[in-house]
Every structure is written in C-alpha cells, then in structure tokens.
C-alpha positions as CSV (number, residue, x, y, z in Angstrom):
1,M,57.5,-46.5,14.5
2,A,58.9,-43.0,14.5
3,N,62.4,-44.5,15.1
4,A,61.9,-47.5,12.9
5,P,64.7,-48.1,10.3
6,R,63.8,-46.6,6.9
7,L,65.2,-46.9,3.3
8,V,67.3,-43.8,2.4
9,A,68.6,-44.9,-1.0
10,L,67.7,-47.5,-3.6
11,D,69.0,-48.9,-6.8
12,A,67.1,-49.2,-10.1
13,A,66.0,-52.8,-9.4
14,A,64.4,-51.8,-6.0
15,E,62.7,-48.8,-7.5
16,R,61.2,-51.1,-10.2
17,L,59.7,-53.3,-7.4
18,G,57.8,-50.2,-6.1
19,L,60.0,-49.5,-3.1
20,T,60.6,-45.8,-2.3
21,A,63.0,-43.8,-0.1
22,G,61.5,-43.2,3.5
23,L,59.6,-46.5,3.4
24,P,60.1,-48.4,6.8
25,L,62.4,-51.4,6.4
26,A,59.8,-53.8,7.9
27,D,57.2,-52.7,5.2
28,A,59.9,-53.1,2.5
29,R,60.8,-56.6,3.6
30,A,57.1,-57.5,3.7
31,R,56.9,-56.5,0.0
32,V,60.3,-58.0,-1.0
33,P,61.3,-60.8,1.4
34,H,64.8,-61.3,0.0
35,L,65.6,-57.6,0.0
36,A,69.4,-56.9,0.4
37,V,70.1,-53.9,2.5
38,A,73.2,-52.2,4.0
39,Q,73.5,-49.9,6.9
40,D,73.5,-46.3,6.0
41,D,77.0,-44.7,6.6
42,P,76.8,-40.9,6.3
43,A,80.4,-40.4,7.1
44,A,81.5,-42.8,4.3
45,D,79.1,-41.1,2.0
46,A,80.6,-37.7,2.8
47,A,84.1,-39.0,2.3
48,L,83.2,-40.5,-1.1
49,L,81.6,-37.3,-2.2
50,S,84.6,-35.2,-1.1
51,A,86.9,-37.6,-3.1
52,L,84.7,-37.3,-6.1
53,A,84.6,-33.5,-5.9
54,S,88.4,-33.5,-5.8
55,W,88.4,-35.9,-8.8
56,C,86.1,-33.6,-10.7
57,E,88.5,-30.7,-10.5
58,R,90.1,-32.2,-13.6
59,W,87.4,-30.4,-15.6
60,T,87.1,-27.2,-13.5
61,P,88.7,-25.9,-10.4
62,F,85.4,-24.7,-9.1
63,V,83.6,-27.7,-7.7
64,A,81.2,-27.5,-4.8
65,L,79.5,-30.0,-2.5
66,C,76.0,-28.7,-1.8
67,G,74.2,-29.7,1.3
68,P,70.7,-28.9,2.7
69,G,69.7,-25.4,2.1
70,D,72.5,-24.7,-0.4
71,P,71.6,-23.4,-3.9
72,G,72.6,-26.9,-5.2
73,S,71.2,-28.9,-2.3
74,G,70.4,-32.4,-2.9
75,E,68.0,-32.7,0.0
76,A,64.7,-34.2,-0.9
77,A,61.6,-33.1,0.9
78,G,61.2,-35.0,4.2
79,M,64.5,-37.0,3.6
80,G,68.0,-37.0,4.9
81,T,70.9,-35.0,3.6
82,P,72.2,-36.5,0.2
83,C,74.5,-34.0,-1.6
84,D,75.2,-33.2,-5.2
85,L,78.3,-32.2,-7.1
86,V,78.0,-28.8,-8.7
87,L,80.7,-27.9,-11.3
88,D,81.0,-24.3,-12.6
89,I,82.0,-24.7,-16.1
90,T,81.9,-21.0,-17.1
91,G,84.6,-20.4,-19.7
92,C,86.0,-23.9,-19.9
93,A,83.2,-26.0,-21.6
94,H,84.8,-25.2,-25.0
95,L,88.0,-27.1,-23.9
96,F,86.1,-30.3,-23.9
97,G,84.0,-29.9,-27.1
98,G,81.1,-27.8,-25.6
99,E,78.6,-28.3,-22.9
100,A,77.0,-31.5,-24.2
101,A,80.2,-33.2,-24.8
102,M,81.6,-32.2,-21.5
103,L,78.5,-33.4,-19.6
104,Q,78.7,-36.7,-21.5
105,E,82.4,-37.1,-20.6
106,V,81.8,-36.4,-16.9
107,L,79.0,-38.9,-16.7
108,E,80.9,-41.6,-18.7
109,R,83.9,-41.3,-16.4
110,L,81.8,-41.6,-13.3
111,R,80.2,-44.7,-14.8
112,T,83.7,-46.1,-15.4
113,L,84.2,-45.8,-11.6
114,G,81.2,-47.9,-11.0
115,L,78.9,-45.1,-10.0
116,A,75.4,-44.4,-11.3
117,A,75.2,-40.7,-12.2
118,A,72.9,-38.1,-13.8
119,G,73.6,-34.6,-14.7
120,A,72.3,-31.5,-16.4
121,V,73.6,-28.1,-17.4
122,A,71.8,-24.9,-16.5
123,A,72.4,-21.2,-15.7
124,T,72.0,-21.6,-12.0
125,A,73.2,-24.3,-9.5
126,R,69.7,-24.9,-8.3
127,A,68.3,-25.4,-11.8
128,A,71.1,-27.6,-12.8
129,R,70.7,-29.8,-9.7
130,T,66.9,-30.0,-10.1
131,L,67.1,-30.9,-13.7
132,A,69.8,-33.5,-13.1
133,R,67.4,-35.2,-10.6
134,W,64.1,-34.7,-12.5
135,R,65.2,-34.4,-16.2
136,P,68.6,-36.0,-16.6
137,G,70.7,-34.8,-19.5
138,A,68.8,-31.5,-19.8
139,R,70.7,-28.6,-21.3
140,P,68.3,-25.7,-21.6
141,A,69.4,-22.6,-23.6
142,A,69.6,-19.3,-21.8
143,G,66.2,-18.3,-20.5
144,E,64.6,-21.7,-21.1
145,E,64.9,-23.0,-17.5
146,Q,61.5,-22.0,-16.5
147,A,59.9,-23.9,-19.5
148,L,61.7,-27.1,-18.5
149,T,61.0,-26.8,-14.8
150,D,57.3,-25.7,-14.9
151,P,56.1,-29.3,-15.5
152,L,57.9,-30.6,-12.5
153,P,56.1,-31.5,-9.3
154,V,56.2,-29.3,-6.3
155,A,58.5,-31.9,-4.6
156,A,61.3,-30.5,-6.9
157,L,61.2,-27.3,-4.8
158,E,63.0,-29.3,-2.0
159,L,61.1,-27.4,0.6
160,P,60.1,-28.7,4.0
161,E,57.6,-31.6,3.8
162,A,54.8,-29.6,5.5
163,T,55.1,-26.9,2.9
164,V,54.9,-29.5,0.0
165,R,51.8,-31.2,1.5
166,T,50.1,-27.7,1.9
167,L,50.8,-26.8,-1.7
168,I,49.4,-30.1,-2.8
169,G,46.3,-29.7,-0.6
170,L,45.7,-26.4,-2.3
171,G,45.7,-28.1,-5.7
172,L,49.2,-26.7,-6.7
173,T,50.8,-29.8,-7.8
174,T,53.3,-28.4,-10.3
175,L,55.7,-25.6,-10.4
176,E,53.7,-24.0,-13.2
177,A,50.6,-23.9,-11.0
178,V,52.6,-22.4,-8.1
179,R,54.1,-19.7,-10.4
180,A,50.6,-18.7,-11.6
181,Q,49.6,-17.6,-8.1
182,P,50.2,-13.9,-7.0
183,R,53.8,-13.6,-5.8
184,A,52.8,-11.4,-2.8
185,A,50.3,-14.0,-1.7
186,L,52.9,-16.8,-1.9
187,A,55.4,-14.8,0.0
188,A,52.8,-13.9,2.8
189,R,51.8,-17.6,3.1
190,F,55.1,-19.4,2.7
191,G,57.8,-16.9,3.1
192,D,60.7,-15.8,0.8
193,A,62.0,-19.3,0.6
194,L,59.4,-20.4,-1.9
195,T,59.5,-17.4,-4.2
196,G,63.4,-17.4,-4.0
197,R,63.4,-21.1,-4.9
198,L,61.1,-20.5,-7.9
199,D,63.5,-17.6,-9.1
200,E,66.5,-20.0,-8.9
201,L,64.8,-22.7,-10.9
202,A,63.8,-20.2,-13.5
203,G,67.3,-18.9,-13.8
204,H,66.5,-15.4,-12.5
205,A,68.5,-15.7,-9.2
206,D,71.8,-17.4,-8.6
207,P,73.0,-17.3,-5.0
208,P,76.7,-17.9,-4.6
209,V,78.1,-21.4,-4.1
210,S,81.2,-21.9,-2.2
211,P,83.7,-24.2,-3.9
212,L,85.2,-27.0,-1.8
213,R,88.7,-25.6,-2.3
214,P,89.8,-22.1,-3.1
215,V,89.9,-21.3,-6.8
216,P,93.5,-20.7,-8.0
217,L,94.4,-17.4,-9.5
218,T,95.6,-19.1,-12.6
219,L,96.8,-22.6,-13.6
220,A,98.6,-24.6,-16.3
221,E,97.9,-28.2,-17.0
222,R,98.7,-31.2,-19.3
223,R,96.3,-33.8,-20.3
224,F,97.6,-37.2,-21.6
225,A,95.9,-39.4,-24.2
226,E,97.4,-42.4,-22.4
227,P,98.1,-42.5,-18.6
228,M,101.7,-41.6,-17.8
229,A,103.4,-43.4,-14.9
230,D,107.0,-42.3,-15.1
231,M,107.9,-39.8,-12.3
232,E,110.9,-38.3,-14.1
233,T,108.6,-37.4,-17.0
234,A,106.1,-36.0,-14.6
235,L,108.7,-33.7,-13.1
236,K,109.8,-32.6,-16.6
237,V,106.1,-31.8,-17.4
238,L,105.9,-29.8,-14.2
239,G,108.9,-27.8,-15.3
240,D,107.1,-27.0,-18.5
241,L,104.0,-25.9,-16.7
242,A,106.1,-23.7,-14.5
243,R,107.5,-22.0,-17.5
244,E,104.0,-21.3,-18.7
245,L,103.1,-19.8,-15.4
246,C,106.1,-17.7,-15.3
247,L,105.3,-16.2,-18.7
248,L,101.8,-15.2,-17.3
249,L,103.4,-13.8,-14.2
250,E,105.9,-11.7,-16.2
251,K,103.1,-10.1,-18.1
252,Q,101.3,-9.2,-14.8
253,G,104.5,-8.0,-13.0
254,R,104.1,-10.5,-10.3
255,G,105.9,-13.4,-8.6
256,A,104.5,-16.7,-7.2
257,R,104.2,-17.1,-3.4
258,R,102.2,-20.3,-3.1
259,L,101.9,-23.1,-5.6
260,E,100.2,-26.4,-5.8
261,A,100.9,-29.5,-8.1
262,A,98.0,-31.7,-8.6
263,F,98.4,-35.3,-9.9
264,F,95.2,-36.8,-11.2
265,R,95.4,-40.6,-11.5
266,S,93.4,-42.6,-14.1
267,D,91.7,-44.5,-11.3
268,G,90.2,-41.4,-9.8
269,A,92.7,-40.7,-7.0
270,V,94.1,-37.2,-6.7
271,R,97.2,-36.2,-4.9
272,R,98.1,-32.5,-4.3
273,I,101.6,-31.2,-3.3
274,P,101.7,-27.6,-2.0
275,A,104.9,-25.5,-2.2
276,A,105.6,-21.9,-0.9
277,T,108.4,-19.4,-1.3
278,A,110.0,-16.9,1.1
279,R,109.7,-14.1,-1.6
280,P,107.9,-13.7,-4.9
281,V,109.4,-16.0,-7.4
282,R,109.3,-16.0,-11.3
283,D,112.0,-18.6,-12.0
284,A,110.7,-21.9,-13.4
285,A,113.6,-23.9,-12.6
286,R,113.4,-22.9,-9.0
287,M,109.7,-23.8,-8.9
288,A,110.3,-27.1,-10.4
289,G,113.2,-27.7,-7.9
290,L,110.9,-27.0,-5.0
291,F,108.4,-29.7,-6.2
292,R,111.3,-32.1,-6.7
293,E,112.3,-31.5,-3.0
294,K,108.8,-31.9,-1.7
295,L,108.3,-35.2,-3.6
296,A,111.6,-36.6,-2.4
297,A,110.7,-35.6,1.3
298,L,107.2,-37.3,1.3
299,A,106.7,-39.8,4.0
300,D,104.0,-41.3,1.8
301,P,105.6,-41.4,-1.6
302,L,103.6,-40.4,-4.6
303,D,102.2,-43.5,-6.2
304,P,101.3,-43.1,-10.0
305,G,99.2,-46.4,-9.9
306,F,98.2,-47.0,-13.4
307,G,99.4,-43.5,-14.4
308,F,98.3,-39.9,-14.4
309,D,96.1,-38.6,-17.0
310,V,96.2,-35.0,-15.9
311,L,99.0,-32.8,-14.3
312,R,98.1,-29.3,-13.1
313,L,100.2,-26.6,-11.6
314,S,98.1,-23.9,-9.8
315,L,99.1,-20.4,-8.7
316,L,97.3,-19.9,-5.3
317,A,99.1,-16.6,-4.2
318,S,101.2,-14.1,-5.9
319,E,102.8,-10.7,-5.0
320,P,104.2,-7.8,-7.1
321,L,107.6,-8.4,-8.6
322,A,108.4,-5.5,-10.8
323,E,111.8,-5.1,-12.6
324,R,113.7,-2.0,-11.9
325,Q,116.5,-0.5,-14.1
326,E,119.5,0.4,-11.8
327,S,122.5,2.6,-12.5
328,F,125.9,1.2,-12.7
329,T,126.9,2.4,-9.2
330,E,123.6,1.1,-7.7
331,S,124.2,-2.2,-9.3
332,L,127.6,-2.5,-7.7
333,A,126.3,-1.5,-4.3
334,S,123.3,-3.7,-4.2
335,G,124.6,-6.6,-6.1
336,A,126.3,-8.3,-3.3
337,A,123.4,-7.8,-0.9
338,A,120.9,-8.9,-3.4
339,Q,122.8,-12.1,-4.2
340,E,123.1,-12.9,-0.5
341,A,119.3,-12.3,0.1
342,A,118.5,-14.5,-2.9
343,Q,120.7,-17.4,-1.7
344,M,119.1,-17.2,1.7
345,D,115.6,-17.2,0.3
346,A,116.5,-20.2,-1.9
347,L,117.9,-21.9,1.2
348,V,114.6,-21.2,3.1
349,D,112.5,-22.5,0.3
350,I,114.5,-25.7,0.0
351,L,114.6,-26.4,3.8
352,S,110.9,-25.7,4.1
353,A,110.1,-28.0,1.2
354,R,112.2,-30.8,2.7
355,L,111.3,-30.4,6.5
356,G,108.0,-28.6,6.3
357,A,107.2,-24.9,6.7
358,H,106.4,-25.2,10.4
359,R,110.0,-26.5,11.1
360,V,112.0,-23.7,9.5
361,M,111.7,-20.6,11.5
362,R,113.2,-17.0,11.4
363,F,113.7,-14.8,14.3
364,A,112.2,-11.3,14.1
365,A,112.9,-8.4,16.5
366,H,110.2,-7.4,19.0
367,D,109.9,-4.1,20.6
368,T,110.5,-4.9,24.3
369,H,113.2,-4.7,26.9
370,I,112.4,-8.1,28.3
371,P,115.3,-10.3,27.1
372,E,113.4,-13.5,26.6
373,A,110.7,-11.7,24.5
374,A,113.1,-9.5,22.4
375,A,112.9,-11.9,19.5
376,R,110.0,-14.0,18.2
377,A,110.2,-16.9,15.9
378,H,108.0,-17.0,12.8
379,P,107.7,-19.4,9.9
380,A,110.5,-18.4,7.5
381,L,108.0,-18.5,4.6
382,A,105.6,-16.1,6.2
383,A,105.6,-12.6,4.7
384,A,105.7,-11.0,8.2
385,A,109.0,-12.8,8.9
386,V,110.5,-11.5,5.7
387,A,109.5,-7.9,5.9
388,Q,111.3,-7.2,9.2
389,P,113.5,-4.2,10.1
390,D,117.3,-4.9,10.2
391,W,118.7,-6.1,13.5
392,P,121.0,-3.7,15.3
393,Q,124.5,-3.7,14.0
394,P,127.1,-5.9,15.8
395,L,129.6,-4.3,18.2
396,P,133.0,-3.4,16.9
397,P,135.6,-6.2,17.3
398,G,137.1,-6.4,20.7
399,L,134.2,-5.1,22.8
400,P,132.3,-7.6,25.0
401,A,128.8,-8.6,24.0
402,A,126.0,-7.0,26.1
403,R,123.9,-10.1,25.7
404,P,124.9,-13.8,26.0
405,L,125.0,-16.2,23.1
406,T,123.1,-18.8,25.1
407,L,119.8,-17.8,26.8
408,F,117.9,-20.1,29.1
409,E,114.1,-20.3,28.8
410,P,113.0,-20.3,31.5
411,P,115.8,-18.8,33.6
412,E,117.3,-21.2,36.1
413,P,117.2,-20.4,39.8
414,V,120.5,-20.1,41.7
415,E,121.5,-19.5,45.2
416,A,123.6,-16.3,45.5
417,L,125.4,-14.3,48.1
418,A,125.3,-10.6,47.5
419,E,125.5,-7.2,49.2
420,V,122.3,-5.5,49.9
421,P,120.4,-3.7,48.7
422,D,121.7,-3.8,45.1
423,G,125.2,-5.2,45.1
424,P,126.5,-7.8,42.7
425,P,126.8,-11.5,43.6
426,L,129.9,-12.5,45.4
427,R,129.3,-16.2,44.9
428,F,126.5,-18.3,43.6
429,R,125.6,-22.0,43.4
430,W,124.3,-23.3,40.0
431,R,123.5,-27.0,39.3
432,R,125.1,-27.9,42.7
433,A,128.4,-26.3,41.7
434,L,129.7,-23.3,43.6
435,H,131.1,-20.4,41.7
436,E,133.3,-17.7,43.1
437,V,132.9,-14.3,41.3
438,A,136.1,-12.7,40.3
439,R,134.6,-9.8,38.2
440,A,131.2,-8.3,37.9
441,E,129.6,-5.6,35.8
442,G,126.2,-4.1,36.6
443,P,123.5,-3.7,37.5
444,E,121.5,-3.2,34.3
445,R,118.1,-2.6,35.6
446,I,115.0,-3.7,33.5
447,A,111.7,-2.7,34.9
448,P,108.3,-4.3,34.1
449,E,106.5,-2.9,31.1
450,W,104.2,-0.5,32.9
451,W,101.6,-0.5,30.1
452,Q,101.0,-4.2,30.8
453,M,100.6,-3.8,34.6
454,D,97.6,-4.7,36.4
455,G,95.9,-2.6,39.2
456,Q,98.4,-4.0,41.8
457,G,101.4,-2.6,40.0
458,R,102.6,-6.0,38.7
459,G,103.0,-7.2,35.2
460,Q,100.8,-9.5,33.4
461,A,102.5,-12.5,35.0
462,G,103.4,-10.7,38.3
463,A,106.7,-9.6,36.9
464,L,109.2,-7.7,39.2
465,T,112.1,-5.5,38.5
466,R,115.2,-7.2,37.3
467,D,118.9,-6.2,38.1
468,Y,121.2,-7.9,35.5
469,F,124.9,-8.6,36.1
470,R,127.6,-9.8,33.8
471,V,129.9,-11.8,36.0
472,E,133.1,-14.0,35.5
473,D,134.1,-16.7,38.0
474,T,137.6,-17.6,39.0
475,G,137.7,-20.2,36.3
476,G,137.1,-17.6,33.5
477,R,133.5,-18.7,32.8
478,R,131.1,-15.8,32.2
479,F,127.5,-15.7,33.3
480,W,124.5,-13.5,33.0
481,L,122.6,-13.4,36.3
482,Y,119.8,-11.2,37.6
483,R,118.2,-10.4,40.8
484,E,114.4,-10.4,40.7
485,G,112.5,-7.8,42.9
486,L,113.9,-4.7,44.6
487,Y,115.0,-5.3,48.1
488,G,112.5,-4.1,50.7
489,R,110.1,-2.6,48.1
490,E,109.0,-5.5,45.8
491,A,110.3,-8.5,47.7
492,A,111.4,-9.1,51.3
493,R,114.1,-11.5,49.9
494,P,114.9,-11.1,46.3
495,R,115.5,-14.2,44.1
496,W,118.4,-14.9,41.8
497,F,118.4,-16.5,38.4
498,L,120.9,-17.4,35.8
499,H,119.6,-16.2,32.4
500,G,122.4,-17.0,30.0
501,L,126.0,-17.9,29.3
502,F,128.6,-15.9,27.4
503,A,130.7,-17.6,24.8
C-alpha cells in the first residue's frame, strides 16, 4: 500500500463528501463509487503556476513561486509539493485602492480565469501564505499576525509529519499551545525550524523570498479601462512610456542599457520583448524604434488576442550618462568622432534588434602574437566589446599590408619546396594547383607563448615555432605562408601551411 495511488488535490464537492488529500484512491472509490479523477501532472501544474506568476506581475514586479521549505511554501505536512504565489505589494497597494481592494481584485481576476483562489495580506510571506490557506481573506494590522495564527492547528506550521504527530502527542494541538512552551526547550527538542516558523507566522522574522524574475530598476506602465488591440496604438503608448523613463533617467544622470516591454493580455497571457543598447541611451524615440524593430522581426508575431489591458516598459540595467559642457574648440574636435560613434551605436542596436544580439559581433583586440588569436569576437551589445582600446592605426598609403585581408581558420596545409634550414618557399602546391614563387619576404618568426607552455616545452596545444613568409607567385597572386617547426630542433621535417591571402 505504500505505493498505492493517493489523492493529492480535491475540489469543494469532494471535500464535502469527506474525502481528504492523502487518502488512497481505492478507499476514496469505496466511499464514492462514481468519483471522477485525473492523473496528477506536476510538470503541468508548475507550468500553470509559472504562467500565473507572470500574469500577476500586472500588480507588482515582485512575484515569487514558493516551494517546499521556502518562506511562502505551500507544502502541507506529509503531502506533495503544491506551491503558492507570493506578491510583495509594498509601496504599490495604494495604486489599487488599498490592500483590501487589491486583494479582492486579484482574487476576482483569478476566478474570471476559472481558478479557485484564496488569499490574505500579512507582514511576512509565511504569515500571508498560512492565513490564505487557513483563514482566507485575513488582513491583520501590523503586529496582529500572532493573534490570528494562535488558534490554528499545528499542521499550519508545515513541518514534517513526524514533528506534527509528536506535537499532537504532547497535547500541543494549536500554535498558541506551542508558543506557551519554553523556547529553549522547543529548540532543543525540535530544532530551530520550529521556533523560526513560529517567528515567521507572528511577523517577527521575514526570510528573503526570491522573485521569479529580476525586479526592474524602475518602470512605467499604462492601464486601459477597455482592452486595446491595435498594435500601432500600442507602439505609440510605448513611446510615451519611453519618454517617462527618460525623464527619470535624466534626473539620475543615467542612460538605459537593457529594457523590456511587457504586454499583458486580458485573457491572462503575457508577452515580454527585451531590448538592449550598445551604450547608455536616454532618447525616447530611439528606445521606441528598437521595440518597433524587435516586434517586426519576431518569428512568432505578437498577437493581441482580445486586447491588452496593461502595457509596461521596464528598465533592467542602466549606466551613468552625464552631460559635459565642452568648449568651442573641443566641440569642433570631438563633434565628428562623436557623431560617427553615435551612428555606429545606433546601427548596432538596430541590427541586434532585427537579427538577435548573438548574431551581431564586434572584434576586440587581444594581446597575443598568434595571428588567429589576435582578435576575438564579442556580442556588439556587450559592454566589454564597447570599451576596447583603439586598433593600431593603418599603414600610410602605398605600403604593403603586414597581415592579409583573408585569414584561414584553420590554416590550410600545402606542399612546399624550400631551402633548409629557414629559406623561403620556392614553389608550393595548394588545392592541387602548383604556384611558382616570384618574390618572397621573410621570415617573420613567431614563437609559442612560453607562459602557456607545458613541461615538455610545447604550447597548450603542442604549438611549434612559426616562420611566416609573404610571397607572390608568377601570376601576381600574394599569399601568407608559414613553416611550422624549426628544422632539426623542433621537427625533423617541418610542415607548411597557407594562413591567408592578400588582397
């Protein structure tokens, strides 16, 4: 019978028939022969709770899903792992007419979605969760949590079933009876979990609860009396919200780096569209333009359904963006460079919005002599890719380039005929074609990076010394070849590779 199917959740009709959670299914059918049951699906339950948590962000950005052991845990003693939604309404209840009106609105909207819901408001997550389960609708004033929770049975502590049975066996059937015992004796017998739980229910301790999503730095939103389904209107509203955020950012001397637009549909669905910028931005038109690009590039277009009842623009990350007064000469000198940088940043933002941030890369110089590692690609929106030192200045016109425009990765092996020990190639065969060398310049020797060598004197990947040559064949084509390994010292027969092509 240990593995027999059991009831994990019941509706009101089943409870009125005397069925309880944890009852074996066979016993339940014996009592109610025509009992309608469905297989428990924890994954579907978790997905629904996650969707509801996202939907509840229309009231507050701080929404948590609490599991077993969390301050807002919905785990009943001896049962599975049902979860509760915990909303931190600090500082926002007045926007909805106060705590009572806000609680009523949340519960009514949940019932509109076809869900049975109960709620409560309290100073701590644990107290609110427990009151919602045992005294739905409770809203104790500050300091009154203990008075409301004292009459509750010890099962409300949500401790392990063995602990609950022990407390009942000792005659401690209510929280008031447990609190009446010496605290030191309770801690010695049952550990800190019991005393800590009592403190949480009394409002004396409030362990932190992690929100399901990071709480934005600030946000601006619009609520509509009637659902709004026109996307052009939605984009105009986003522009208005962007202007509100820019006013806040201007007061703080900061610019936006990461933003998120949230579209709350009247049927409970929520769609979030993120956007990021290469540098701090405080331009509302540019912000709105980024979201227009993002929405146009969506593979799964944004569907308003029966309409949006809330639009929200959240600031997720910002950086300092202080204005500086320049002199006339400084303005002339820096104006062109600043305009070019701003145009490049705007291009990066638009391309990243259209194609995705991971598809728009920017090369950054890397401190190494190894040619294929001299530059690294980073997402263009990443701060590390923006704050890079300038590349070396180009050579004066007329001088040949020291590095080819095209670089092969990995280098392609060739067959070469060359003088030993370190002469240039006289001819080489690449991709089945024979090339006679007319001119050669080199060698340019690049040794392995000694600080990355192993105990055998080789690099991390067994790298050998390279001798590079810039060569031109009889047809005027220019190549960049290298010989790998020093003749007689690192390799008995050095190998040749073609690493790049000059324009």
